[in-house]
C-alpha positions as CSV (number, residue, x, y, z in Angstrom):
1,M,2.5,-12.6,-6.6
2,Y,5.3,-10.1,-6.5
3,T,4.5,-6.6,-5.2
4,D,6.9,-3.9,-6.4
5,W,7.2,-1.9,-3.1
6,N,9.9,0.4,-4.6
7,S,7.3,1.9,-6.9
8,I,4.7,2.1,-4.2
9,L,7.1,3.7,-1.7
10,S,8.7,6.1,-4.3
11,T,7.6,9.4,-2.7
12,K,7.1,10.8,0.8
13,R,3.4,11.1,0.1
14,N,3.1,7.5,-0.8
15,V,5.2,6.4,2.3
16,A,2.8,8.4,4.5
17,A,-0.2,6.7,2.9
18,V,1.3,3.2,3.3
19,S,2.3,4.1,6.9
20,N,-1.3,5.3,7.8
21,F,-2.7,2.1,6.2
22,A,-0.3,-0.2,8.0
23,D,-1.2,1.5,11.3
24,G,-4.9,1.1,10.7
25,S,-5.5,4.8,10.5
26,T,-7.0,4.5,7.0
27,T,-9.3,1.9,5.4
28,G,-8.5,-0.2,2.4
29,K,-10.8,2.1,0.3
30,E,-9.0,5.2,1.5
31,F,-5.6,3.5,0.8
32,L,-6.7,2.6,-2.7
33,S,-8.0,6.1,-3.4
34,S,-4.7,7.7,-2.3
35,F,-3.0,5.8,-5.1
36,A,-5.7,6.7,-7.8
37,N,-4.2,7.9,-11.1
38,T,-0.6,7.1,-10.0
39,S,1.9,4.6,-11.3
40,G,1.4,2.5,-8.2
41,G,-2.3,2.4,-8.4
42,S,-2.6,-0.9,-10.3
43,T,-0.1,-2.5,-7.9
44,V,-2.1,-1.4,-4.9
45,R,-5.4,-2.6,-6.5
46,T,-3.9,-6.0,-7.2
47,L,-2.5,-6.2,-3.7
48,L,-5.8,-5.5,-2.1
49,R,-7.7,-7.8,-4.5
50,E,-5.4,-10.8,-4.0
51,R,-4.5,-10.4,-0.3
52,G,-7.5,-8.6,1.2
53,V,-7.1,-5.7,3.6
54,T,-5.7,-7.7,6.4
55,G,-3.0,-9.4,4.3
56,A,-2.2,-6.1,2.6
57,R,-1.7,-4.5,6.0
58,V,0.7,-7.2,7.1
59,L,2.7,-6.8,4.0
60,A,2.7,-3.0,4.3
61,K,4.1,-3.2,7.8
62,R,6.7,-5.7,6.7
63,A,7.7,-3.5,3.7
64,L,8.0,-0.4,5.9
65,S,10.1,-2.2,8.5
66,R,12.5,-3.5,5.8
67,R,12.8,-0.1,4.1
C-alpha cells in the first residue's frame, strides 16, 4: 500500500496532528477524527485499517523525519 504523505502533511494543522499522533499524545481515534471531512481522511482511514495504530505511528514518525 502506498500512503500519500504529501496530501496528509499539506497544512500546518495536519502536520501538528500527525506529530501528536507519532509522539503518542493522541490516540488512533483522535488522529482519525482530526482528519474527518478533509481530503486526507480516506488516506488516514486506510492507513489505520491496514497497519493498525502501532504501524501507523511508526510510519508517521518516519514520514515526519524524512520531511
